[in-house]
TISEKOL-384318 format. One record per residue (C-alpha): residue in one letter; x, y, z. Coordinates in nm, 2 decimals. Layout:
BEGIN
A  X  Y  Z
...
This chain:
BEGIN
M  -1.72  -12.49  -6.30
K  -1.38  -12.63  -6.17
R  -1.36  -12.68  -5.79
T  -1.02  -12.66  -5.60
L  -0.86  -12.67  -5.28
G  -0.67  -12.42  -5.11
T  -0.53  -12.32  -4.77
C  -0.42  -11.99  -4.53
Y  -0.08  -11.93  -4.50
Y  0.14  -11.70  -4.27
P  0.53  -11.65  -4.41
E  0.58  -11.42  -4.15
H  0.54  -11.67  -3.91
W  0.79  -11.91  -4.02
P  1.18  -11.89  -4.10
R  1.25  -11.75  -4.44
E  1.43  -12.15  -4.48
I  1.12  -12.34  -4.48
W  0.92  -12.17  -4.76
E  0.99  -12.34  -5.01
D  0.96  -12.70  -4.84
D  0.60  -12.56  -4.72
A  0.52  -12.45  -5.09
R  0.66  -12.79  -5.25
R  0.42  -12.99  -4.92
M  0.08  -12.76  -5.02
A  0.12  -12.85  -5.42
E  0.14  -13.19  -5.34
A  -0.11  -13.25  -5.15
G  -0.33  -13.11  -5.44
L  -0.38  -12.72  -5.31
T  -0.43  -12.44  -5.55
W  -0.51  -12.14  -5.37
V  -0.29  -11.98  -5.04
R  -0.45  -11.71  -4.88
I  -0.20  -11.45  -4.75
G  -0.10  -11.12  -4.57
E  -0.42  -11.04  -4.41
F  -0.29  -11.01  -4.07
A  0.04  -10.86  -4.17
W  0.04  -10.48  -4.12
S  0.33  -10.42  -3.85
R  0.56  -10.63  -4.09
L  0.43  -10.43  -4.42
E  0.46  -10.10  -4.22
P  0.65  -10.10  -3.90
E  0.67  -9.78  -3.88
P  0.46  -9.48  -4.02
G  0.51  -9.43  -4.39
R  0.85  -9.70  -4.35
Y  0.75  -10.00  -4.59
A  0.91  -10.35  -4.60
F  0.75  -10.55  -4.88
D  1.08  -10.73  -4.94
W  0.99  -11.05  -4.74
L  0.63  -11.06  -4.91
D  0.78  -11.02  -5.22
E  1.01  -11.28  -5.19
A  0.70  -11.49  -5.03
I  0.48  -11.47  -5.34
A  0.76  -11.59  -5.54
V  0.84  -11.89  -5.35
L  0.46  -12.02  -5.34
G  0.43  -11.90  -5.72
A  0.74  -12.10  -5.84
A  0.56  -12.38  -5.65
G  0.25  -12.35  -5.92
L  0.04  -12.23  -5.61
R  -0.22  -11.89  -5.69
V  -0.21  -11.63  -5.40
V  -0.50  -11.48  -5.25
L  -0.35  -11.13  -5.08
G  -0.51  -11.00  -4.82
T  -0.54  -10.64  -4.70
P  -0.42  -10.62  -4.36
T  -0.68  -10.35  -4.22
A  -0.84  -10.59  -3.93
T  -0.51  -10.57  -3.71
P  -0.36  -10.23  -3.73
P  -0.02  -10.19  -3.55
R  0.02  -10.05  -3.25
W  0.21  -9.71  -3.37
M  -0.15  -9.65  -3.54
I  -0.31  -9.65  -3.18
D  -0.06  -9.37  -3.08
R  -0.10  -9.16  -3.42
H  -0.51  -9.23  -3.39
P  -0.56  -9.30  -3.01
D  -0.98  -9.20  -3.11
M  -0.99  -9.48  -3.36
L  -1.05  -9.77  -3.15
A  -1.44  -9.87  -3.12
V  -1.64  -9.79  -2.80
D  -1.89  -10.09  -2.68
A  -2.23  -10.00  -2.52
Q  -2.14  -9.93  -2.21
G  -1.91  -9.69  -2.33
R  -1.56  -9.87  -2.30
P  -1.29  -9.84  -2.56
R  -1.21  -10.17  -2.72
K  -0.83  -10.15  -2.66
F  -0.56  -10.31  -2.87
G  -0.39  -10.64  -2.84
S  -0.58  -10.88  -3.06
R  -0.75  -10.78  -3.39
R  -1.04  -10.60  -3.52
H  -0.96  -10.27  -3.29
Y  -1.10  -10.01  -3.50
C  -1.43  -9.78  -3.57
F  -1.53  -9.77  -3.91
S  -1.64  -9.44  -3.89
H  -1.29  -9.32  -3.81
E  -1.18  -9.10  -4.11
G  -0.81  -9.07  -3.99
Y  -0.81  -9.48  -3.98
K  -0.97  -9.52  -4.33
A  -0.74  -9.28  -4.44
E  -0.43  -9.51  -4.30
C  -0.60  -9.79  -4.46
A  -0.65  -9.62  -4.82
K  -0.26  -9.56  -4.82
I  -0.14  -9.93  -4.74
V  -0.44  -10.10  -4.97
T  -0.30  -9.82  -5.24
R  0.08  -9.94  -5.17
L  -0.04  -10.34  -5.17
A  -0.20  -10.24  -5.50
E  0.00  -10.07  -5.67
R  0.30  -10.32  -5.64
Y  0.10  -10.64  -5.68
G  -0.16  -10.53  -5.87
R  -0.03  -10.70  -6.21
N  0.19  -10.97  -6.04
P  0.13  -11.30  -6.20
H  0.13  -11.50  -5.92
V  -0.17  -11.31  -5.75
A  -0.45  -11.42  -5.87
A  -0.72  -11.30  -5.62
W  -0.78  -11.03  -5.36
Q  -0.94  -11.09  -5.01
T  -1.05  -10.74  -4.82
D  -1.00  -10.69  -4.46
N  -1.10  -10.98  -4.24
E  -1.45  -11.15  -4.11
Y  -1.62  -10.79  -4.06
G  -1.82  -10.77  -3.78
C  -1.65  -11.08  -3.58
H  -1.61  -11.02  -3.21
D  -1.94  -10.77  -3.22
T  -1.73  -10.52  -3.38
T  -1.99  -10.38  -3.64
I  -2.16  -10.10  -3.38
S  -1.96  -9.85  -3.22
Y  -2.04  -9.59  -2.97
S  -1.73  -9.35  -3.05
D  -1.74  -8.98  -3.11
A  -1.63  -9.09  -3.46
A  -1.99  -9.27  -3.49
R  -2.20  -9.01  -3.36
T  -2.06  -8.75  -3.59
A  -2.12  -8.97  -3.87
F  -2.43  -9.09  -3.72
R  -2.58  -8.72  -3.74
R  -2.45  -8.70  -4.11
W  -2.62  -8.99  -4.19
L  -2.95  -8.89  -4.06
R  -2.92  -8.55  -4.24
A  -2.91  -8.75  -4.57
R  -3.17  -9.00  -4.47
Y  -3.42  -8.74  -4.40
P  -3.33  -8.42  -4.63
G  -3.48  -8.07  -4.62
H  -3.38  -7.73  -4.83
G  -2.98  -7.68  -4.82
N  -2.75  -7.92  -4.64
N  -2.90  -7.93  -4.27
G  -3.18  -8.21  -4.30
D  -3.51  -8.21  -4.21
I  -3.56  -8.24  -3.83
D  -3.95  -8.24  -3.82
A  -3.90  -8.55  -4.07
L  -3.72  -8.72  -3.80
N  -3.94  -8.68  -3.53
E  -4.22  -8.81  -3.74
A  -4.09  -9.11  -3.85
W  -3.89  -9.20  -3.52
G  -4.26  -9.09  -3.34
N  -4.07  -8.85  -3.09
V  -4.37  -8.73  -2.94
F  -4.39  -9.03  -2.75
W  -4.21  -8.95  -2.38
S  -4.10  -8.61  -2.57
M  -3.81  -8.72  -2.73
V  -3.88  -8.45  -2.99
Y  -3.53  -8.26  -3.12
G  -3.48  -7.95  -3.26
D  -3.19  -8.00  -3.42
F  -2.99  -8.29  -3.58
D  -2.67  -8.24  -3.37
Q  -2.86  -8.32  -3.01
V  -2.94  -8.66  -3.17
D  -2.71  -8.89  -2.98
L  -2.62  -9.23  -3.01
P  -2.90  -9.51  -2.85
N  -2.65  -9.66  -2.58
L  -2.71  -9.54  -2.17
T  -3.04  -9.44  -2.19
V  -3.23  -9.51  -1.86
T  -3.49  -9.79  -2.04
E  -3.47  -9.92  -2.34
P  -3.40  -9.66  -2.65
N  -3.67  -9.56  -2.90
P  -3.64  -9.87  -3.20
S  -3.74  -9.66  -3.44
H  -3.38  -9.47  -3.34
V  -3.19  -9.81  -3.29
L  -3.30  -9.94  -3.61
D  -3.17  -9.62  -3.80
F  -2.87  -9.70  -3.62
R  -2.79  -10.05  -3.72
R  -2.87  -9.92  -4.08
F  -2.60  -9.66  -4.03
S  -2.36  -9.89  -3.89
S  -2.39  -10.12  -4.17
D  -2.37  -9.84  -4.42
Q  -2.03  -9.76  -4.28
V  -1.92  -10.14  -4.31
V  -2.03  -10.14  -4.69
A  -1.82  -9.77  -4.73
F  -1.53  -9.90  -4.55
N  -1.49  -10.17  -4.79
R  -1.58  -10.01  -5.12
L  -1.30  -9.78  -5.07
Q  -1.04  -10.07  -5.04
V  -1.22  -10.23  -5.35
E  -1.21  -9.91  -5.58
I  -0.85  -9.88  -5.47
I  -0.80  -10.25  -5.58
R  -0.95  -10.24  -5.92
A  -0.79  -9.93  -6.02
H  -0.47  -10.13  -6.03
S  -0.56  -10.52  -6.07
D  -0.84  -10.72  -6.27
A  -0.81  -11.02  -6.06
P  -1.11  -11.10  -5.86
I  -1.21  -10.94  -5.51
A  -1.39  -11.13  -5.23
H  -1.41  -11.06  -4.84
N  -1.46  -11.35  -4.59
Y  -1.77  -11.28  -4.41
M  -1.82  -11.49  -4.07
G  -2.14  -11.77  -3.97
R  -2.40  -11.61  -3.84
V  -2.27  -11.25  -3.82
T  -2.57  -11.05  -3.89
D  -2.46  -10.68  -3.80
F  -2.41  -10.57  -4.13
D  -2.57  -10.65  -4.48
H  -2.40  -10.91  -4.64
Y  -2.56  -10.84  -5.00
A  -2.46  -10.47  -4.99
V  -2.13  -10.53  -4.90
G  -2.10  -10.84  -5.18
A  -2.27  -10.63  -5.40
D  -1.89  -10.40  -5.44
L  -1.72  -10.75  -5.47
D  -1.67  -11.06  -5.72
I  -1.65  -11.35  -5.51
A  -1.83  -11.39  -5.16
S  -1.65  -11.63  -4.90
W  -1.71  -11.72  -4.55
D  -1.51  -11.89  -4.28
S  -1.67  -12.25  -4.20
Y  -1.59  -12.39  -3.83
P  -1.90  -12.62  -3.79
L  -1.79  -12.78  -3.45
G  -1.72  -12.42  -3.33
F  -2.02  -12.28  -3.46
L  -2.23  -12.57  -3.29
E  -2.14  -12.48  -2.94
D  -2.20  -12.10  -2.97
R  -2.42  -12.00  -3.27
V  -2.65  -12.29  -3.40
P  -3.00  -12.29  -3.26
A  -2.98  -12.66  -3.10
T  -3.10  -12.82  -2.76
V  -2.84  -13.01  -2.58
A  -2.91  -13.32  -2.70
Q  -2.85  -13.18  -3.05
Q  -2.51  -13.06  -2.96
R  -2.43  -13.43  -2.79
A  -2.51  -13.59  -3.10
Y  -2.33  -13.40  -3.34
A  -2.02  -13.29  -3.11
R  -1.76  -13.42  -3.37
Q  -1.97  -13.35  -3.68
G  -2.17  -13.03  -3.67
D  -2.47  -12.93  -3.76
P  -2.63  -13.11  -4.07
D  -2.79  -12.78  -4.21
F  -2.56  -12.44  -4.01
Q  -2.29  -12.48  -4.24
A  -2.54  -12.56  -4.60
F  -2.77  -12.26  -4.47
H  -2.44  -12.01  -4.51
H  -2.32  -12.22  -4.82
D  -2.68  -12.11  -4.99
L  -2.65  -11.76  -4.87
Y  -2.36  -11.66  -4.96
R  -2.37  -11.82  -5.34
T  -2.61  -11.53  -5.35
V  -2.45  -11.28  -5.17
G  -2.18  -11.36  -5.45
R  -2.44  -11.35  -5.73
G  -2.28  -11.71  -5.80
R  -1.93  -11.71  -5.72
W  -1.83  -11.79  -5.35
W  -1.56  -11.98  -5.17
V  -1.51  -12.12  -4.85
M  -1.19  -11.88  -4.74
E  -1.15  -12.10  -4.39
Q  -1.25  -12.45  -4.33
Q  -1.21  -12.61  -4.01
P  -0.96  -12.88  -4.02
G  -0.94  -12.99  -3.69
P  -0.99  -12.85  -3.34
V  -1.04  -12.49  -3.28
N  -0.97  -12.30  -2.95
W  -1.25  -12.01  -2.94
A  -1.56  -12.21  -2.88
P  -1.71  -12.32  -2.50
Y  -1.61  -12.68  -2.59
N  -1.35  -12.86  -2.88
P  -1.39  -13.18  -3.01
A  -1.17  -13.32  -3.25
P  -1.38  -13.39  -3.59
L  -1.47  -13.72  -3.65
P  -1.24  -13.88  -3.93
G  -1.40  -13.81  -4.26
M  -1.58  -13.50  -4.14
V  -1.32  -13.28  -4.27
R  -1.38  -13.47  -4.61
L  -1.77  -13.44  -4.58
W  -1.75  -13.07  -4.54
T  -1.55  -13.00  -4.83
W  -1.78  -13.21  -5.03
E  -2.07  -13.03  -4.91
A  -1.95  -12.71  -4.99
F  -1.87  -12.81  -5.34
A  -2.22  -12.99  -5.36
H  -2.37  -12.59  -5.31
G  -2.16  -12.47  -5.60
A  -1.83  -12.35  -5.40
E  -1.53  -12.30  -5.64
A  -1.27  -12.34  -5.37
V  -1.27  -12.46  -5.02
C  -0.95  -12.38  -4.87
Y  -0.84  -12.50  -4.49
F  -0.74  -12.28  -4.19
R  -0.47  -12.31  -4.14
W  -0.17  -12.47  -4.30
R  0.05  -12.53  -3.98
Q  -0.04  -12.48  -3.62
A  0.07  -12.18  -3.46
P  0.27  -12.25  -3.10
M  0.23  -11.86  -2.99
A  -0.02  -11.62  -2.94
Q  -0.41  -11.67  -2.93
E  -0.44  -11.94  -3.15
Q  -0.18  -12.18  -3.06
M  -0.49  -12.45  -3.00
H  -0.63  -12.39  -3.32
A  -0.55  -12.71  -3.55
G  -0.42  -12.70  -3.89
L  -0.32  -12.91  -4.20
L  0.04  -12.99  -4.03
R  0.13  -13.02  -3.68
P  0.34  -12.74  -3.48
D  0.59  -12.96  -3.58
S  0.56  -12.99  -3.95
A  0.40  -13.35  -3.89
E  0.09  -13.37  -4.08
A  -0.27  -13.37  -3.90
Q  -0.57  -13.59  -4.00
G  -0.72  -13.26  -4.18
L  -0.43  -13.27  -4.44
V  -0.49  -13.67  -4.50
E  -0.85  -13.59  -4.59
A  -0.78  -13.31  -4.81
R  -0.52  -13.48  -4.99
Q  -0.80  -13.75  -5.04
V  -1.07  -13.49  -5.16
A  -0.77  -13.33  -5.41
A  -0.76  -13.68  -5.55
E  -1.11  -13.76  -5.58
L  -1.18  -13.40  -5.76
A  -0.89  -13.48  -6.01
E  -1.14  -13.77  -6.15
A  -1.45  -13.56  -6.11
P  -1.58  -13.36  -6.39
E  -1.68  -13.00  -6.37
V  -2.03  -12.92  -6.30
S  -2.29  -12.69  -6.35
P  -2.48  -12.51  -6.07
A  -2.86  -12.51  -6.10
R  -3.13  -12.27  -5.98
A  -3.33  -12.45  -5.70
P  -3.69  -12.48  -5.70
V  -3.73  -12.35  -5.34
A  -3.64  -12.01  -5.25
L  -3.62  -11.89  -4.88
I  -3.59  -11.51  -4.80
F  -3.34  -11.34  -4.56
D  -3.31  -11.01  -4.48
Y  -3.09  -10.84  -4.28
D  -3.30  -10.56  -4.22
A  -3.54  -10.81  -4.04
E  -3.29  -10.93  -3.83
W  -3.22  -10.60  -3.69
A  -3.56  -10.54  -3.62
W  -3.65  -10.86  -3.44
A  -3.32  -10.80  -3.22
I  -3.47  -10.45  -3.16
Q  -3.83  -10.57  -3.03
P  -3.82  -10.93  -2.99
H  -4.14  -10.93  -2.81
G  -4.03  -11.26  -2.62
A  -3.71  -11.36  -2.49
G  -3.47  -11.49  -2.71
L  -3.71  -11.46  -3.02
S  -3.49  -11.43  -3.29
Y  -3.52  -11.37  -3.69
F  -3.23  -11.62  -3.78
E  -3.37  -11.91  -3.55
L  -3.75  -11.85  -3.72
V  -3.56  -11.89  -4.09
F  -3.30  -12.14  -4.00
D  -3.60  -12.31  -3.86
T  -3.74  -12.30  -4.21
Y  -3.44  -12.38  -4.39
R  -3.38  -12.68  -4.15
A  -3.76  -12.84  -4.23
L  -3.69  -12.78  -4.60
R  -3.37  -12.93  -4.61
K  -3.55  -13.26  -4.42
A  -3.76  -13.28  -4.71
G  -3.49  -13.32  -4.98
H  -3.53  -12.98  -5.12
S  -3.24  -12.78  -5.25
V  -3.27  -12.43  -5.17
D  -3.19  -12.06  -5.29
I  -3.15  -11.80  -5.04
L  -3.26  -11.47  -5.13
P  -3.26  -11.13  -5.02
P  -3.62  -10.93  -5.03
D  -3.55  -10.81  -5.38
P  -3.86  -10.79  -5.58
D  -3.66  -10.86  -5.92
L  -3.54  -11.22  -5.78
L  -3.85  -11.40  -5.77
E  -3.93  -11.53  -6.09
G  -3.91  -11.89  -6.16
Y  -3.94  -12.05  -5.82
R  -4.21  -12.30  -5.75
L  -4.19  -12.22  -5.36
I  -4.12  -11.93  -5.18
C  -4.07  -11.91  -4.81
A  -4.01  -11.57  -4.63
P  -4.10  -11.63  -4.29
G  -4.09  -11.29  -4.02
L  -3.99  -11.04  -4.31
M  -4.09  -10.75  -4.04
H  -4.09  -10.47  -4.32
M  -4.23  -10.54  -4.67
P  -4.25  -10.25  -4.91
D  -4.59  -10.28  -5.16
A  -4.32  -10.39  -5.43
L  -4.20  -10.70  -5.23
K  -4.61  -10.79  -5.16
A  -4.69  -10.71  -5.51
A  -4.41  -10.93  -5.66
L  -4.47  -11.23  -5.42
A  -4.82  -11.24  -5.51
D  -4.77  -11.24  -5.90
S  -4.45  -11.46  -5.86
G  -4.67  -11.75  -5.97
A  -4.51  -11.97  -5.68
V  -4.66  -12.08  -5.37
V  -4.54  -11.86  -5.10
L  -4.56  -11.94  -4.79
L  -4.52  -11.64  -4.50
G  -4.55  -11.53  -4.18
P  -4.53  -11.52  -3.86
R  -4.41  -11.12  -3.82
S  -4.47  -11.05  -4.18
A  -4.55  -10.70  -4.27
A  -4.57  -10.62  -3.90
R  -4.41  -10.31  -3.92
D  -4.31  -10.02  -4.15
A  -4.00  -9.87  -4.29
S  -3.95  -9.68  -3.97
M  -4.04  -9.97  -3.73
R  -4.38  -9.85  -3.64
I  -4.71  -10.07  -3.65
P  -4.90  -9.98  -4.01
V  -5.24  -9.91  -4.08
P  -5.43  -10.12  -4.22
L  -5.28  -10.38  -4.00
P  -5.04  -10.64  -4.07
P  -4.98  -10.80  -4.30
A  -5.22  -10.64  -4.57
L  -5.11  -10.88  -4.85
P  -5.27  -10.82  -5.15
G  -5.48  -11.14  -5.23
L  -5.51  -11.24  -4.86
D  -5.83  -11.16  -4.65
A  -5.63  -11.24  -4.30
T  -5.58  -10.97  -4.07
V  -5.35  -11.01  -3.73
T  -5.58  -10.89  -3.43
H  -5.31  -10.93  -3.19
V  -5.01  -11.14  -3.10
E  -4.83  -11.30  -2.77
S  -4.52  -11.44  -2.71
L  -4.51  -11.78  -2.52
R  -4.33  -11.92  -2.22
P  -4.13  -12.22  -2.31
D  -4.34  -12.41  -2.12
T  -4.69  -12.32  -2.24
P  -4.67  -12.43  -2.61
V  -5.02  -12.39  -2.78
T  -5.16  -12.75  -2.91
L  -5.24  -12.77  -3.27
K  -5.54  -12.98  -3.39
R  -5.31  -13.19  -3.69
S  -4.93  -13.22  -3.52
G  -4.74  -13.04  -3.30
T  -4.73  -12.70  -3.15
I  -4.69  -12.33  -3.16
R  -4.39  -12.25  -2.97
S  -4.26  -11.88  -2.86
Y  -4.48  -11.71  -3.05
R  -4.84  -11.67  -3.19
E  -5.05  -11.39  -3.37
V  -5.49  -11.44  -3.36
L  -5.61  -11.40  -3.70
E  -5.97  -11.22  -3.82
T  -5.99  -11.45  -4.18
D  -6.22  -11.53  -4.43
A  -5.92  -11.75  -4.62
E  -5.91  -12.10  -4.58
V  -5.84  -12.26  -4.29
L  -5.57  -12.52  -4.33
E  -5.45  -12.57  -3.94
T  -5.61  -12.50  -3.61
T  -5.51  -12.48  -3.27
A  -5.68  -12.75  -3.09
E  -5.95  -12.50  -2.95
G  -6.04  -12.39  -3.32
E  -5.85  -12.09  -3.39
A  -5.67  -12.05  -3.72
V  -5.31  -12.09  -3.74
V  -5.26  -12.18  -4.11
V  -5.45  -12.00  -4.42
A  -5.44  -11.98  -4.78
Q  -5.60  -11.84  -5.04
D  -5.49  -11.88  -5.41
R  -5.10  -11.93  -5.38
L  -5.05  -11.75  -5.09
V  -5.00  -11.95  -4.73
Y  -4.98  -11.72  -4.42
V  -4.88  -11.92  -4.07
A  -4.98  -11.73  -3.75
G  -4.72  -11.88  -3.53
W  -4.37  -11.98  -3.47
L  -4.43  -12.37  -3.52
D  -4.21  -12.65  -3.39
S  -4.02  -12.95  -3.58
D  -4.31  -13.15  -3.61
A  -4.54  -12.85  -3.73
M  -4.27  -12.79  -3.97
R  -4.26  -13.12  -4.14
W  -4.62  -13.07  -4.22
L  -4.64  -12.74  -4.30
I  -4.35  -12.78  -4.55
K  -4.49  -13.14  -4.66
L  -4.83  -12.92  -4.72
V  -4.67  -12.60  -4.94
S  -4.45  -12.92  -5.15
D  -4.73  -13.07  -5.26
R  -4.96  -12.74  -5.36
A  -4.65  -12.61  -5.54
G  -4.62  -12.93  -5.72
L  -4.29  -13.03  -5.58
Q  -4.16  -13.40  -5.47
S  -4.07  -13.38  -5.05
L  -3.87  -13.65  -4.94
D  -3.90  -13.80  -4.56
L  -3.53  -13.77  -4.46
P  -3.36  -13.93  -4.15
E  -3.27  -13.72  -3.90
N  -2.84  -13.77  -4.00
V  -2.94  -13.81  -4.41
R  -2.91  -13.44  -4.64
C  -2.90  -13.45  -5.01
R  -2.82  -13.17  -5.24
D  -2.88  -13.12  -5.61
T  -2.62  -12.97  -5.88
G  -2.69  -12.93  -6.26
T  -2.59  -13.31  -6.31
E  -2.54  -13.47  -5.96
R  -2.72  -13.55  -5.63
F  -2.51  -13.57  -5.35
W  -2.64  -13.74  -5.05
F  -2.47  -13.67  -4.68
N  -2.48  -13.92  -4.38
Y  -2.41  -13.71  -4.08
G  -2.45  -13.99  -3.84
T  -2.23  -14.23  -3.68
A  -2.42  -14.52  -3.80
P  -2.48  -14.68  -4.19
C  -2.84  -14.55  -4.32
E  -3.06  -14.72  -4.58
V  -3.23  -14.42  -4.76
Y  -3.46  -14.45  -5.10
G  -3.27  -14.76  -5.19
K  -2.90  -14.67  -5.08
T  -2.68  -14.75  -4.82
L  -2.51  -14.45  -4.66
P  -2.20  -14.53  -4.45
P  -2.14  -14.33  -4.14
V  -2.01  -13.99  -4.16
S  -2.00  -14.02  -4.57
V  -2.07  -13.86  -4.89
K  -2.21  -14.08  -5.15
L  -2.28  -13.93  -5.53
E  -2.48  -14.02  -5.79
A  -2.55  -13.86  -6.14
R  -2.89  -13.69  -6.16
E  -3.18  -13.82  -6.42
C-alpha cells in the first residue's frame, strides 16, 4: 500500500491569480491530494436553477496541471440562503423545539423530502460534469455528518418520517403496521402510554419527565437510518456517472448515527483528526491528563478512531482533515509542539491510512475559522505544519510500501449500545464510549495492536482475544459466535442487560452460553465511593452483583465476585479503574497466549504487516525495551 499526503483547499476563497502558485507549492511540498468544493453551493448555484461551474472547471484544471489529484466534495452541508426561502421548514429543530437557523453550516434536517430532492439535483449536476474528469480521482459526500449535534431533529418532517419508519418496523396487514406490536415492544401499558394508531406517536421530546426509553431508542435508530439514506442517495447518483472511489469524512466521537451502516455504501472511510481540540472537549481525560498532553493530544484517542474507521472502510481509510496547528473551536487552543504534526501523520499511517490530508492549505482571514491554522499563514508564508508535512513527504519517498495485518486483538464497538447507554446511563456521566475507550487504552498500554469491530458474528474468527465491554443488547447469534470463536472473550459490565426493545430480559443477564453467572442487581457509585478490589485497584462508577459457580478471579475486599471465568469466557462485573484494568488485560492476554508489554505512560506501539512503530508522546526521552525514544518522536523498526 502506498501512503500519500494531501490538503483541503478553497479556491473560491482566494484570487484567481494565485491558484497556479498554490498548486505549484502543494506539489513541491510532496502533496498528492486536494479536497475542494464541499462548502461551495452558493458559488455553484447562486440562484435556484442557475449553475456556475466555470470557476470549478478552472480550479480542477489548474490543480490537475500541477500533478495533483482532486477529491471533489458534494456541497450539501452548506445549503445557500435561497434554499431556506424555498424550503423554510427544512431546518432541523432541537429538543426544545427551536429551529437551527441559517448563518453557519449543517442547517438542514435529514428527513426533509424537499431538501433531499434539492441535494439530488446538485449532486447529479456535479456527477454528470465531473464524473469522468481525469483529475477528479475521488469524491466526498457532504461533510462531517452529525457534527454540531445535527443528526437528531424534532421537526415536523422528522415526525412524519418517524411514523412511516415505525409502520415498517412493526408491520401488520396492509400498509398500516401493527400498533399493538409497538405497544407491546415499548411496554406502553406502563403509565397508560398506549397508542391506538401510529399517527398518535409523537417525537420523544418535551415530555413532562423522561420519555419511554424504548421510544427513544427507536427514535435514535430511525435518526441513524435517515443519515444512511441521505448518504446513499448521493452515493448512488455519483456511482451512475463515476468510477472514482467515494468517501465521507466522519468526525471524532460523533456517535449519533451508525458509521458502519453509512460506510457500507462507501469505498473509503475517512475522519477528521484534531488531537488538541478533541483533548479539551471530547477525550475522557482528567485535568492532569489535559495539562500533560495539552500540546500533544491524547496518546490513544486518535488511534482509537484510526482503528475504528479502518473497519468502517473495510480496510480503506484516510484522514481527510489533520490538524496542522492551533484550532479555533475548543475551550483552549494551544499550538502543537514541534514534531507533533509529523507524529500524528505517521501514527495514522501506522494504523493503515492510505492518505493524510491537512486542514487547511491557507489560514482563512475571514469568518468563523479565521483562528484555525493552516499549512500557510493568511499572508501565504509557511507555517510550522507545512515544514513537518514536507518532512513526512520526504520520508515517505524513502519508505517501502507496506501490507496491513490483522491484529491479534479485537474490540467490539456498537453504536446501538452507545445509544442505549446514553438513554439509560443509570449514573451521572456514565458512557458506553468511555467504557470501551478505557478498555482500548488499557490494551494499548499493554502494547497490543487492536482491530475495532462491529457486533457482527461473521467477523470474529481468527482473533486470540476479543473484548466486548458494555454490549447492552446481545442477540443470541452474537453470544453463540463469541462462545464458539476460539478466542478468549472478555465481557461485561452491562453485557446483554436489555433486549432489542430496551426491556430487561429473562433469564437475567448476561445469559451467556457456557458461563454460569447471573447479575442479580446493579448499582451506580458516587465518584467518592469506589469499591476496593482484593488484588489491585477499584470498581468505579458502576457495579454488578453476581450469582455464579464460575471460577472467581477477582473479588471485592469483602470477598464478592467481580471477575469470573469459565473456559474461554471472562466476565467483569463492574467498571474498573486503570490499575485494575492493567491487571485484567494482563490476565486475559496471558490466557490468550499473547505477550503483553508494560509501556511507560507516554509510549505506544503499533504493528503493520512488516513494521513496528514506536511513538513517544512525552516531552522527555524514554528508554523502552532497549530503545531510546527522543521526546515527541516516531521510531520505526522492521518486525521479525
